[in-house]
C-alpha positions as CSV (number, residue, x, y, z in Angstrom):
1,M,-55.6,-79.5,-20.8
2,P,-52.3,-80.0,-22.5
3,E,-50.4,-81.1,-19.4
4,N,-52.8,-84.1,-19.1
5,S,-53.5,-85.0,-22.7
6,S,-54.3,-88.6,-21.8
7,S,-57.7,-87.5,-20.6
8,I,-58.6,-86.3,-24.1
9,T,-60.0,-88.8,-26.5
10,R,-58.5,-88.0,-29.9
11,P,-57.5,-91.0,-32.2
12,A,-54.3,-90.0,-34.0
13,A,-55.8,-90.4,-37.4
14,R,-59.0,-88.7,-36.7
15,R,-59.9,-85.4,-38.4
16,G,-58.0,-82.2,-37.9
17,S,-55.9,-82.4,-41.0
18,R,-57.9,-79.9,-43.0
19,L,-58.2,-77.6,-40.1
20,L,-54.5,-77.9,-39.5
21,A,-53.8,-77.1,-43.1
22,A,-56.0,-74.0,-42.6
23,A,-54.0,-73.1,-39.5
24,L,-50.7,-73.5,-41.3
25,A,-51.9,-71.4,-44.2
26,L,-53.4,-68.6,-42.1
27,P,-50.4,-66.4,-41.8
28,L,-49.9,-66.4,-45.6
29,A,-53.6,-65.8,-46.3
30,A,-53.8,-62.9,-43.9
31,A,-50.6,-61.4,-45.3
32,G,-51.7,-61.7,-48.9
33,L,-49.6,-64.8,-49.8
34,V,-46.4,-62.9,-50.6
35,A,-44.6,-59.9,-49.3
36,A,-45.3,-56.7,-51.1
37,A,-42.5,-55.3,-53.2
38,P,-41.2,-51.8,-52.5
39,A,-42.7,-49.2,-54.8
40,A,-40.6,-46.8,-56.8
41,S,-40.0,-43.4,-55.1
42,A,-42.4,-40.7,-56.0
43,A,-41.9,-37.0,-56.0
44,P,-43.7,-35.1,-53.2
45,A,-47.2,-33.8,-54.1
46,T,-47.4,-30.1,-54.9
47,P,-49.2,-28.5,-51.9
48,A,-52.6,-27.0,-52.6
49,L,-53.3,-23.5,-51.7
50,A,-56.2,-24.4,-49.4
51,A,-58.1,-27.5,-48.3
52,P,-60.6,-28.6,-51.0
53,T,-64.2,-27.5,-50.8
54,G,-65.6,-30.5,-52.6
55,P,-67.9,-33.2,-51.0
56,T,-67.1,-34.1,-47.4
57,A,-65.5,-37.5,-47.0
58,S,-64.8,-40.1,-44.4
59,V,-61.8,-42.3,-45.2
60,T,-60.6,-45.6,-43.7
61,L,-57.0,-46.9,-44.0
62,G,-55.2,-49.9,-42.7
63,D,-55.7,-53.7,-42.5
64,S,-58.4,-56.4,-42.6
65,Y,-60.1,-55.2,-39.4
66,I,-61.3,-52.1,-41.1
67,S,-61.4,-53.2,-44.7
68,G,-64.5,-55.2,-44.1
69,E,-63.0,-58.7,-44.1
70,A,-65.6,-61.4,-43.3
71,G,-68.5,-59.1,-44.1
72,R,-69.8,-61.9,-46.3
73,W,-71.1,-63.9,-43.4
74,K,-74.1,-63.5,-41.1
75,G,-73.0,-65.7,-38.2
76,N,-71.5,-69.1,-38.6
77,A,-73.0,-72.5,-39.4
78,A,-71.0,-75.8,-39.4
79,G,-71.2,-77.9,-42.6
80,T,-70.4,-77.8,-46.3
81,S,-73.7,-77.4,-48.2
82,G,-75.5,-74.5,-49.8
83,S,-76.0,-71.2,-48.1
84,R,-75.0,-72.6,-44.7
85,N,-78.3,-71.9,-43.1
86,G,-78.6,-68.5,-44.6
87,T,-75.2,-67.2,-43.3
88,D,-73.5,-66.9,-46.7
89,R,-74.4,-63.5,-48.3
90,A,-72.5,-64.5,-51.4
91,W,-74.7,-67.5,-52.1
92,N,-76.9,-67.0,-55.2
93,G,-78.9,-70.2,-55.0
94,S,-76.5,-72.5,-56.7
95,S,-73.0,-71.2,-56.0
96,A,-71.2,-68.5,-54.1
97,D,-69.8,-65.3,-55.7
98,P,-67.7,-63.4,-53.1
99,S,-67.5,-60.4,-55.5
100,T,-71.2,-59.6,-54.6
101,V,-69.8,-58.6,-51.2
102,Y,-66.2,-57.6,-51.8
103,G,-66.6,-56.2,-55.3
104,A,-63.4,-56.2,-57.4
105,T,-61.3,-56.6,-54.3
106,A,-62.5,-60.2,-53.9
107,A,-60.0,-61.0,-56.7
108,S,-57.1,-59.1,-55.2
109,G,-57.8,-60.2,-51.6
110,C,-58.1,-56.7,-50.2
111,D,-61.7,-57.7,-49.3
112,R,-63.3,-54.3,-48.9
113,S,-66.9,-55.4,-48.2
114,D,-70.1,-53.6,-48.8
115,V,-70.7,-53.4,-45.1
116,A,-67.2,-52.2,-44.0
117,E,-67.0,-49.9,-41.1
118,V,-66.9,-46.7,-43.1
119,I,-69.9,-47.8,-45.1
120,G,-71.8,-48.4,-41.9
121,A,-71.4,-44.8,-40.8
122,P,-73.4,-42.9,-43.4
123,T,-74.0,-39.7,-41.4
124,V,-70.4,-38.8,-41.0
125,A,-69.8,-37.5,-44.5
126,Q,-71.2,-37.4,-48.1
127,N,-68.5,-39.8,-49.5
128,R,-67.3,-42.9,-47.6
129,I,-64.0,-44.1,-49.0
130,N,-62.4,-47.4,-48.0
131,L,-58.6,-47.6,-48.8
132,A,-57.8,-50.4,-46.3
133,C,-56.6,-53.8,-47.6
134,S,-56.6,-57.1,-45.8
135,G,-53.1,-58.1,-44.9
136,A,-51.7,-54.6,-44.7
137,V,-48.8,-53.8,-42.4
138,T,-47.6,-50.3,-41.5
139,A,-45.3,-50.0,-44.5
140,N,-48.3,-50.4,-46.8
141,V,-49.6,-47.1,-45.4
142,F,-46.4,-45.0,-45.7
143,R,-45.9,-42.9,-48.9
144,A,-43.8,-44.6,-51.5
145,S,-41.4,-41.6,-51.3
146,N,-40.8,-42.5,-47.6
147,G,-40.5,-46.3,-47.6
148,G,-44.1,-47.2,-48.4
149,Q,-44.8,-50.5,-50.2
150,T,-47.4,-51.7,-52.6
151,L,-49.8,-54.5,-51.6
152,K,-51.9,-56.7,-53.9
153,G,-51.3,-54.4,-56.9
154,E,-52.2,-51.2,-55.1
155,A,-50.1,-48.2,-54.3
156,P,-49.3,-47.4,-50.7
157,Q,-52.4,-46.2,-48.9
158,A,-51.1,-42.7,-48.0
159,D,-50.5,-42.1,-51.7
160,Q,-54.0,-43.1,-52.5
161,L,-55.2,-40.8,-49.7
162,A,-53.4,-37.9,-51.4
163,T,-55.7,-38.2,-54.4
164,V,-58.8,-38.5,-52.2
165,A,-57.7,-35.5,-50.2
166,R,-57.5,-33.3,-53.3
167,Q,-60.8,-34.4,-54.7
168,N,-62.8,-34.3,-51.5
169,N,-63.1,-32.3,-48.3
170,V,-61.9,-35.0,-45.9
171,K,-63.4,-34.6,-42.5
172,L,-62.5,-38.0,-40.8
173,I,-59.7,-40.4,-41.3
174,T,-59.8,-43.7,-39.4
175,L,-56.8,-46.0,-39.1
176,S,-56.5,-49.7,-38.1
177,I,-53.0,-51.0,-38.3
178,G,-50.3,-52.8,-36.4
179,G,-51.8,-56.2,-35.9
180,N,-50.0,-57.8,-38.9
181,D,-46.7,-56.2,-37.8
182,L,-47.2,-58.0,-34.5
183,G,-47.9,-61.3,-36.3
184,F,-51.4,-61.7,-35.1
185,S,-52.4,-64.3,-37.7
186,G,-49.2,-66.3,-36.9
187,V,-50.3,-66.3,-33.3
188,I,-53.7,-67.8,-34.2
189,S,-52.0,-70.4,-36.4
190,D,-49.6,-71.4,-33.7
191,C,-52.4,-71.7,-31.1
192,V,-54.5,-73.8,-33.4
193,Q,-51.7,-76.2,-34.2
194,D,-50.9,-76.5,-30.4
195,Y,-54.5,-77.5,-29.9
196,L,-54.8,-79.9,-32.8
197,I,-51.4,-81.6,-32.7
198,W,-49.0,-80.7,-29.9
199,Y,-51.3,-80.6,-26.9
200,S,-49.4,-77.7,-25.5
201,Y,-50.1,-74.1,-24.8
202,C,-49.1,-71.4,-27.2
203,H,-49.4,-68.3,-25.0
204,D,-45.9,-68.3,-23.5
205,S,-44.1,-68.3,-26.8
206,A,-46.7,-66.1,-28.4
207,Q,-46.3,-63.5,-25.6
208,S,-42.6,-63.5,-26.1
209,S,-43.0,-62.9,-29.8
210,I,-45.4,-60.1,-29.4
211,D,-43.2,-58.4,-26.7
212,S,-40.2,-58.6,-29.0
213,K,-42.1,-57.1,-32.0
214,M,-44.1,-54.5,-30.1
215,P,-41.5,-51.6,-30.2
216,T,-41.0,-51.8,-33.9
217,A,-44.7,-52.3,-34.6
218,M,-45.7,-49.3,-32.6
219,A,-43.0,-47.2,-34.2
220,G,-44.5,-48.2,-37.5
221,V,-48.0,-47.1,-36.3
222,G,-46.6,-43.8,-35.3
223,K,-44.9,-43.3,-38.6
224,A,-48.2,-44.2,-40.4
225,I,-49.9,-41.4,-38.6
226,D,-47.1,-39.0,-39.5
227,E,-47.4,-40.1,-43.1
228,I,-51.1,-39.4,-43.1
229,R,-50.5,-35.9,-41.5
230,A,-47.9,-35.2,-44.2
231,V,-50.2,-36.1,-47.0
232,M,-53.0,-34.0,-45.6
233,A,-50.7,-31.0,-45.1
234,G,-49.4,-31.4,-48.7
235,A,-53.0,-31.2,-49.9
236,G,-53.5,-27.9,-48.1
237,Y,-55.2,-29.1,-44.9
238,A,-54.5,-27.7,-41.5
239,Q,-54.5,-30.3,-38.7
240,G,-57.8,-28.8,-37.4
241,D,-59.5,-29.3,-40.7
242,Y,-60.1,-33.0,-40.2
243,R,-60.1,-35.6,-37.4
244,L,-57.7,-38.6,-37.2
245,V,-58.8,-41.7,-35.3
246,L,-56.7,-44.7,-34.4
247,Q,-58.6,-47.8,-33.4
248,S,-57.6,-51.0,-31.7
249,Y,-58.7,-54.6,-32.2
250,P,-61.6,-56.7,-30.8
251,S,-61.1,-60.3,-29.5
252,P,-62.8,-62.8,-31.9
253,I,-62.8,-65.6,-29.2
254,P,-64.1,-65.5,-25.7
255,R,-62.4,-66.4,-22.4
256,S,-62.7,-70.0,-21.4
257,A,-65.5,-69.5,-18.9
258,E,-67.6,-68.2,-21.8
259,M,-66.8,-71.0,-24.3
260,R,-69.9,-73.1,-25.2
261,Y,-68.0,-76.1,-26.3
262,P,-65.9,-78.4,-24.0
263,E,-62.1,-78.3,-24.2
264,S,-61.9,-82.0,-24.8
265,G,-63.2,-83.8,-27.9
266,W,-63.6,-82.2,-31.4
267,S,-66.6,-79.9,-31.1
268,R,-64.4,-76.8,-30.8
269,S,-62.7,-77.6,-34.1
270,D,-65.3,-79.4,-36.1
271,T,-68.4,-77.5,-35.1
272,G,-67.4,-74.3,-33.4
273,G,-64.4,-73.3,-35.4
274,C,-62.6,-72.2,-32.3
275,P,-59.8,-74.7,-31.7
276,F,-58.1,-73.2,-28.7
277,W,-57.1,-74.4,-25.3
278,D,-58.8,-72.7,-22.3
279,G,-55.5,-71.2,-21.2
280,D,-54.7,-69.8,-24.6
281,A,-58.2,-68.4,-25.0
282,D,-57.9,-66.6,-21.6
283,W,-54.5,-65.2,-22.6
284,A,-55.7,-64.0,-26.0
285,R,-58.9,-62.4,-24.6
286,D,-57.6,-60.9,-21.4
287,T,-53.9,-60.3,-22.0
288,M,-53.0,-60.0,-25.7
289,V,-55.9,-57.9,-26.9
290,P,-55.7,-55.4,-23.9
291,Q,-51.9,-55.2,-24.3
292,I,-52.2,-54.3,-28.0
293,S,-54.9,-51.8,-27.2
294,T,-52.9,-50.1,-24.5
295,A,-49.9,-49.8,-26.8
296,L,-52.0,-48.3,-29.6
297,A,-53.6,-45.8,-27.2
298,G,-50.1,-44.7,-26.2
299,V,-49.3,-44.0,-29.9
300,A,-52.5,-42.1,-30.4
301,A,-51.8,-39.9,-27.4
302,A,-48.3,-39.2,-28.6
303,K,-49.4,-38.3,-32.1
304,G,-52.4,-36.3,-31.2
305,A,-55.0,-38.7,-32.6
306,Q,-58.3,-39.7,-31.1
307,F,-58.4,-43.3,-29.9
308,L,-61.2,-45.8,-30.3
309,D,-60.8,-48.9,-28.1
310,L,-62.5,-51.9,-29.5
311,S,-61.2,-54.5,-27.1
312,D,-64.7,-55.3,-25.7
313,M,-66.7,-54.6,-28.8
314,L,-67.4,-58.3,-29.4
315,Q,-67.9,-59.3,-25.7
316,G,-70.6,-62.0,-25.6
317,R,-70.7,-62.1,-29.5
318,E,-67.4,-63.9,-30.1
319,V,-67.0,-67.2,-31.9
320,C,-68.1,-70.0,-29.6
321,S,-69.5,-67.7,-27.0
322,T,-72.1,-69.1,-24.6
323,A,-74.2,-66.1,-25.2
324,T,-74.6,-66.9,-29.0
325,S,-75.7,-69.9,-31.1
326,Q,-75.2,-71.1,-34.6
327,P,-78.3,-70.6,-36.9
328,T,-80.2,-73.6,-38.1
329,A,-82.1,-74.1,-41.4
330,S,-85.4,-73.3,-39.6
331,T,-84.2,-70.3,-37.5
332,G,-81.7,-68.6,-39.8
333,P,-79.1,-66.0,-38.7
334,S,-80.0,-63.3,-36.3
335,A,-78.2,-60.1,-35.2
336,T,-79.2,-60.8,-31.6
337,T,-78.3,-64.5,-31.3
338,S,-75.7,-65.2,-33.9
339,E,-71.9,-64.8,-33.5
340,W,-70.5,-61.4,-34.7
341,A,-67.1,-62.8,-35.8
342,R,-66.1,-65.4,-38.4
343,F,-65.0,-68.8,-37.2
344,L,-61.9,-70.6,-38.4
345,D,-62.6,-72.0,-41.8
346,G,-61.3,-75.6,-41.9
347,G,-62.2,-79.1,-40.8
348,L,-65.8,-79.9,-41.7
349,N,-66.2,-76.3,-42.8
350,S,-63.2,-76.3,-45.2
351,T,-65.3,-75.6,-48.3
352,Q,-67.2,-72.6,-47.0
353,G,-65.2,-69.4,-47.5
354,V,-61.8,-67.8,-47.8
355,L,-59.4,-68.7,-45.1
356,Q,-58.3,-65.1,-44.5
357,E,-61.9,-64.2,-43.4
358,S,-61.4,-66.3,-40.3
359,M,-61.3,-64.5,-36.9
360,H,-62.7,-61.1,-38.2
361,P,-65.9,-59.2,-37.4
362,N,-68.6,-60.6,-39.8
363,Y,-71.6,-58.8,-41.3
364,Y,-73.1,-58.2,-37.8
365,G,-69.7,-57.2,-36.4
366,Q,-69.1,-54.8,-39.3
367,A,-72.5,-53.1,-38.6
368,A,-71.4,-52.7,-35.0
369,L,-68.1,-51.1,-36.0
370,G,-70.0,-48.7,-38.3
371,R,-72.2,-47.7,-35.3
372,C,-69.1,-47.2,-33.2
373,L,-67.7,-44.9,-35.7
374,T,-70.9,-43.0,-36.0
375,L,-71.0,-42.5,-32.2
376,L,-67.4,-41.4,-32.1
377,W,-68.1,-38.8,-34.8
378,G,-70.4,-37.2,-32.3
379,R,-67.6,-36.8,-29.8
380,T,-65.2,-34.2,-31.0
381,S,-62.5,-35.0,-28.5
382,G,-61.5,-37.6,-26.0
383,D,-60.8,-41.3,-26.2
384,F,-63.6,-43.9,-25.9
385,A,-64.3,-47.6,-25.8
386,C,-67.1,-49.0,-27.8
387,R,-69.2,-51.8,-26.3
388,N,-72.4,-53.7,-27.2
389,T,-75.6,-54.2,-25.3
390,A,-76.4,-57.9,-24.6
391,G,-79.4,-59.1,-26.6
392,Q,-79.5,-56.1,-29.0
393,D,-78.3,-55.6,-32.5
394,A,-75.8,-52.9,-33.6
395,S,-78.2,-50.2,-32.5
396,G,-77.2,-51.1,-28.9
397,M,-73.6,-50.1,-29.3
398,Y,-72.5,-47.4,-26.9
399,L,-69.4,-45.4,-26.0
400,S,-67.8,-45.2,-22.6
401,A,-64.9,-42.9,-21.6
402,R,-61.6,-44.8,-21.7
């Protein structure tokens, strides 16, 4: 542990530099490299006489945890060659083409994958429309006329929703937002650096940072919901014409008792892609993630939105969890044994994928999210937590009252 670093064998010049570079770059990668510029004010949309009667639609808005980030990967496999034991869905036999998974948004970095949550819930509506963008903060959801900002060349998501609402009969809107306002990627970066370099814990300073940002972040989430409601009203919808769901975030790493790699040495960084001290892992899994979920649940209740708690969605399927394993060339990836979240790209794995994919639900995790949304669609009221069944694929997801 950090207080007794002399017991950990780590030659000063040994490894870690590439993983450290990844940790340092993570906040910028997750945020889209640069801050979004404010968009010009737009005139309010002319209200429609009535809600459209076109094809039904399910729409997702928000950040990387709902855009489909990391949907490229079926589990994780350490190393730098080829298809990484079958985990890389973008591999075409000689090279990787992320656009086969993320389409045109691979170039912009919004990373809307072909297995994003809304895509994985086909029975909800005829059209499934993903407006979320990796790196989004609450201001990227607001209408431009009310302080909304562009991101990665795209208009604020509420303004995009206005067009969708006029062309479709929107039945479900699902929102994931607030994590970037709280500096979630920066917390990961700090914790990785503390593991690789400083041999100190990150959770005390990270907790203080999150506590200080929480009121503003949750106010932003509340405003995002208000902006969505205003857009829908402007398109002629009554509030009862559609359902609005706010969801929370899952933990991509397990608590220390469920880590399959030892705290000492380099296996957590070089092989597992989970370079965190035990104390920091416990804090992230059992304090930070539940705290954020509780705060989001409060916003949902105040704004009349349904709440989907994803805190435990990846339980036993996290990066480096003892209940999972990395695929081999002979076994390949599996929905029942592989990890459901992307490990930290860096170290020996630095040539694999895009840094911003790190610490997000992967192909299997996205399938689980889609199943959660399908199940919630069947519950017209109430707040629920979505969990997985050990040893089963996404079909084993289930809801419990929150």
